[in-house]
C-alpha positions, -999 to +999 in steps of 0.1 A: +193-391+430+200-421+453+194-420+490+186-447+515+152-455+504+165-458+467+168-497+455+153-519+478+135-550+469+116-562+500+101-591+482+135-605+471+157-629+491+189-615+501+221-632+484+243-627+518+226-653+540+239-658+577+236-692+579+264-695+554+286-672+569+287-692+596+291-724+578+319-707+567+330-693+598+330-727+618+352-747+588+376-715+591+380-721+628+375-756+632+346-752+651+315-782+654+280-770+642+261-770+676+230-748+691+236-718+709+208-711+744+175-709+729+173-678+751+198-648+744+206-615+756+225-584+736+242-569+767+253-534+747+269-518+778+288-550+781+281-544+822+261-577+828+289-596+810+314-582+830+294-588+864+287-625+853+322-634+843+335-620+875+317-636+899+325-669+880+292-676+864+293-675+826+315-694+800+325-690+768+303-704+746+321-727+721+292-734+694+292-691+685+308-690+650+304-653+648+333-632+634+327-602+654+317-611+689+318-637+718+288-653+732+288-664+770+264-692+788+249-687+824+221-699+845+198-673+856+172-701+879+160-726+855+170-707+823+199-714+802+210-682+787+233-668+760+249-631+764+265-613+738+283-581+750+290-545+736+263-550+708+257-510+701+239-499+672+210-511+649+232-525+621+254-547+645+223-557+667+209-572+640+237-582+621+242-605+655+206-613+653+205-626+622+229-652+636+216-660+667+186-668+654+202-689+629+222-709+654+191-722+674+182-691+698+144-686+700+141-657+717+160-627+721+164-595+749+179-563+740+185-545+774+202-507+765+210-481+786+190-448+774+183-414+775+151-402+790+132-379+767+100-377+786+098-382+819+075-414+827+049-408+855+056-444+870+087-453+890+101-477+874+135-476+853+127-499+828+106-494+797+094-521+772+097-508+738+065-513+719+072-493+692+103-470+676+107-440+657+131-454+629+157-425+628+182-452+616+190-466+586+187-508+591+155-511+597+148-495+558+162-526+542+136-549+562+108-528+564+093-503+537+094-469+554+055-463+558+057-494+582+060-486+619+088-505+638+070-525+666+072-552+693+056-585+681+019-588+689+021-616+704+046-610+729+029-573+734-004-594+745+014-616+771+034-585+787+010-557+782-016-572+812+018-573+835+022-540+839-006-538+860+012-558+887+026-538+916+056-558+915+061-554+875+099-541+868+091-524+838+063-498+816+055-498+780+067-466+759+080-460+728+112-452+718+136-432+695+161-456+676+188-430+661+225-441+650+238-405+654+237-401+693+258-369+690+231-352+669+206-354+693+197-317+689+175-295+712+149-293+687+149-329+675+144-337+712+116-313+718+100-327+687+099-365+701+091-351+735+059-336+719+050-368+705+054-384+738+083-405+732+096-419+764+130-424+754+163-427+731+185-456+722+202-470+693+187-508+685+155-512+689+138-499+654+161-522+635+162-553+654+120-548+657+123-545+618+138-578+613+112-593+641+086-583+619+101-595+588+115-628+598+089-633+631+115-639+653+109-632+689+125-603+703+120-578+733+138-545+740+138-528+771+154-492+779+173-488+810+162-455+819+199-437+832+207-409+819+197-370+805+222-374+776+252-361+798+235-330+807+245-330+844+273-342+865+265-376+877+245-389+851+247-427+835+245-443+868+227-477+862+223-489+904+245-516+915+270-535+897+259-511+876+224-522+870+233-557+859+213-574+890+184-555+882+189-565+846+189-601+853+158-598+877+139-583+846+151-611+825+141-634+848+109-620+855+096-620+819+113-654+815+087-666+840+057-653+822+066-663+785+076-700+794+041-705+806+029-694+768+054-716+752+077-688+732+108-706+738 
């Protein structure tokens, strides 16, 4: 009987390529061939993009030929960044990420709301996801089932030392990536807590599998915002729905990575 692990051929190239899809999209939409910003941000909740658009700080990018999403450009200090809102789940995130990297992106951030599994000992609301439990489907098309889904070692080495700084907005931890959020059962949560998993989210395992196979620079952060709606008043993210904190996080990390030529 076939299942999600059947008929995988990890050493074979794909017939369907993102660059070819974008070629046809540009033809159909009469778009010029040009690059997106080297730094891009996936914004699953859409709050950051909404904030930037309301403040007239972002503009639609005309180079982006994706059929399914819009990309907006904005300035963050000295950096030009492209942001794609509402990219939820591993399959969608990986689809968009594949297209971003063949369109000129060099480093991709994903900052997503996450449910807290194990309350961290440190008073920081962002977790740098260093590894992720693969409880979704997309990663199994990129990596064999016995391979872990990990943050790129170069990025890990650069950012791990930053955690000791008092002004660092993040700490490192492992997430549980699921593609079925409404099947987070008590037994599943208890098992993840036993394994010291920090949070549950929907994108990191797929994105990190893509990162390993294609050697792309991808950073996944979890904004620890909720307890899976177990109490009223859950999902509060802070000022401007967490947008200002998220932008400060991205700026903080970029200032470090720029010195090490990641983009």
